[in-house]
Structures are given as C-alpha cells and as structure tokens.
N, C-alpha and C positions, 0 to 999 in steps of 0.2 A: 549473390549466394543466398539460398533459402535459409530461413531460421532453423536451427536444430531444435528438435523436440517441440515444434510449434503447437501441435495438437495438445501435448501435455501442458504446455504453458497456458494455452487458452482454457483448459480445464481448471488450472490453478486460479486464474483470474476470475473465472466464473464462480468458484467457491469463495473467493475474496468478496465478490459482489454480493453473494448471499449473506455473508457475515455483515457487510456494510449495511445492507437493507434491513437486517434484524436490529442493527444499532441505530437506524434512522439517519445515516450519513451517506454521502456519496462514496463510491469506490475510491476515487482520487483522494478524498479527505482521509479515509481510513489508511490508505497506503502511505500518505505523507505523515500521518500521526504515528504510524509504526516506525517509519524512518526516524522521525524526531525523537522517539522514545528508545530506539535501539542503541545500546551502548557502543556498538562498533561504528556507528555513523556519527561523524563530527558535525556536519552541517549539510542537510539536504539542500541542493541547489534547485530553485524553482524559477520559472520565468513564464507565468501565466499571461496569455495574450487576450483573454476575454474576461468579462465580469464574472461569468460562471466559474471559471477556473480560479479567480481570486477568491471566490466564496469557498472553494475547496481548501485553499491555503489557509484562510481564516479559521475554518472548521478544524483543520489539523492542528493549528497552533493552540487552540483552547481545549482540545480533546486529550484527556489522559486515558491511556489504555491500561486495563488491569493485566495482571500476569497471565491469566488464562487466554485472553485475546492475543497478547504478545506471543505466547507459545504456539497458539493455533496458526498464526500467520507465519511465524518462523518455521514451523513444520511444513507449511505449504511451499515456502520459498527458502529452502536451505541454501547455504553458501555454495557457490558453483564457480568453476573456472570459466564457464561459458555464459555470457550474458544473453 
C-alpha cells in the first residue's frame, strides 16, 4: 500500500532538515531531540545500527530545544491518525 500524503510528508521532512542544518545538527538528532522534549512522548525507542546513527542519538540526548523550535516542529508534524 502506498504511503498516504507522501509528497506532503517529504516536504515536511525537507523543512525539518533546513531547521536542523541551521542548528548545526543532523535531521535525525533534531527529530529525536523533539521527541525527547515532547510532553506526550514517554520514551522514544531507538535502535541505531551504525556509529553515525549512535552519534545522532547522543546529539539528541544532550540537545535542549527552546519553545520556538518545539512549536515549529510541532506545527510541521501535527498529531495524526495516519502515520
């Protein structure tokens, strides 16, 4: 089954990548930092398979996001019934 709204999702991820680049972190690290900081998320589950992905996890753990960044990312990825 094809992903619903895949073009729209790719645009959202592209915008997330722009934000990450401006912050000097990887897109993965920014996404994980957002999850770690989001009050609705109890514990992000990660399973990095490469050293590069472990680096993203480490970056996310030490990165605190301010309210503006949290809001921008939350606006990009609002809650949805379809993942």
